[in-house]
C-alpha positions as CSV (number, residue, x, y, z in Angstrom):
1,X,-0.6,187.5,82.6
2,X,-1.9,185.0,80.0
3,X,-0.1,181.9,78.9
4,X,1.5,183.6,75.9
5,X,2.9,186.4,78.0
6,X,4.0,184.0,80.7
7,X,5.8,181.8,78.2
8,X,7.6,184.8,76.8
9,X,8.5,186.1,80.3
10,X,9.8,182.7,81.4
11,X,11.6,181.8,78.2
12,X,9.5,178.7,77.5
13,X,6.8,177.8,75.0
14,X,3.1,177.8,75.9
15,X,3.2,174.1,74.9
16,X,5.9,173.4,77.5
17,X,3.9,175.2,80.1
18,X,0.9,173.0,79.4
19,X,3.1,169.9,79.4
20,X,4.7,170.8,82.8
21,X,1.2,171.4,84.2
22,X,-0.1,168.1,82.8
23,X,2.7,166.1,84.4
24,X,2.4,167.9,87.7
25,X,5.8,169.6,87.5
26,X,4.2,173.0,88.1
27,X,0.7,173.5,89.5
28,X,-2.0,174.4,87.0
29,X,-3.0,178.0,87.5
30,X,-6.4,179.4,88.0
31,X,-8.5,180.4,85.1
32,X,-10.3,183.7,84.7
33,X,-14.0,183.8,84.0
34,X,-13.1,184.0,80.4
35,X,-11.4,180.6,80.6
36,X,-7.9,182.0,80.1
37,X,-5.1,181.0,82.5
38,X,-3.9,183.8,84.8
39,X,-0.2,183.6,85.6
40,X,1.4,185.5,88.5
41,X,5.0,186.5,89.1
42,X,5.6,183.4,91.2
43,X,4.4,181.2,88.4
44,X,6.8,182.9,86.0
45,X,9.7,182.5,88.4
46,X,8.9,178.8,88.8
47,X,8.7,178.3,85.0
48,X,12.0,180.1,84.5
49,X,13.6,177.9,87.2
50,X,12.4,174.8,85.4
51,X,13.7,176.1,82.1
52,X,17.1,176.9,83.6
53,X,17.3,173.5,85.4
54,X,16.5,171.7,82.1
55,X,19.3,173.8,80.4
56,X,21.6,172.5,83.1
57,X,20.6,168.9,82.3
58,X,18.5,168.1,85.3
59,X,15.9,165.4,84.8
60,X,12.2,166.1,85.4
61,X,12.3,164.0,88.5
62,X,15.3,166.0,89.9
63,X,13.6,169.2,89.0
64,X,10.5,168.0,90.9
65,X,12.8,167.3,93.9
66,X,14.3,170.7,93.7
67,X,10.9,172.4,93.4
68,X,9.7,170.5,96.4
69,X,12.8,171.6,98.4
70,X,12.3,175.1,97.2
71,X,8.8,175.3,98.6
72,X,9.9,173.7,101.9
73,X,11.0,176.6,104.0
74,X,12.1,174.2,106.8
75,X,14.6,172.3,104.6
76,X,18.3,172.5,105.0
77,X,20.4,174.1,102.3
78,X,22.5,170.9,102.5
79,X,19.5,169.1,100.9
80,X,19.7,171.3,97.9
81,X,23.5,171.2,97.8
82,X,23.3,167.3,97.8
83,X,21.0,167.3,94.7
84,X,23.2,169.8,92.9
85,X,26.5,168.0,93.7
86,X,25.0,164.6,92.7
87,X,24.1,166.1,89.4
88,X,27.6,167.6,89.0
89,X,29.2,164.1,89.6
90,X,26.9,162.6,87.0
91,X,27.9,165.4,84.5
92,X,31.5,164.8,85.2
93,X,31.1,161.1,84.6
94,X,29.4,161.8,81.3
95,X,32.1,164.3,80.3
96,X,34.7,161.7,81.0
97,X,32.8,159.1,78.9
98,X,32.6,161.6,76.0
99,X,36.3,162.4,76.2
100,X,37.0,158.7,76.0
101,X,34.8,158.4,72.9
102,X,36.5,161.4,71.3
103,X,39.9,159.9,71.9
104,X,38.8,156.6,70.4
105,X,37.3,158.2,67.3
106,X,40.5,160.3,66.7
107,X,42.6,157.1,67.0
108,X,40.3,155.3,64.5
109,X,40.3,158.3,62.1
110,X,44.2,158.4,62.2
111,X,44.4,154.7,61.5
112,X,42.3,155.0,58.3
113,X,44.4,154.7,55.2
114,X,44.9,158.0,53.4
115,X,44.0,158.4,49.8
116,X,41.1,157.6,47.6
117,X,41.1,153.8,47.8
118,X,38.0,152.1,49.4
119,X,40.0,150.3,52.1
């Protein structure tokens, strides 16, 4: 499968595939004699995993850790769970911060004088 087909199958752009390869997040795939990249099912699966992890807010470094754990068949599932739960705690903290900002902004909006005066 070429890069365009791989991008479509994984739900990412060809540009993102090249970027992920350039930063070493995913391994660069072999090229055919014609010079085109040749993507296999495992490559598509890895790219789709990266896309989904990005959608869930994981950083590139955390995704790199998850991919390393994924390829390590001797790792404990607890290692993966720890990465996921650390991310959950960070998201919960961000959500609490956002809720505080929303509450503050609502309070400020309510305290604004009503009418057309420029106060």
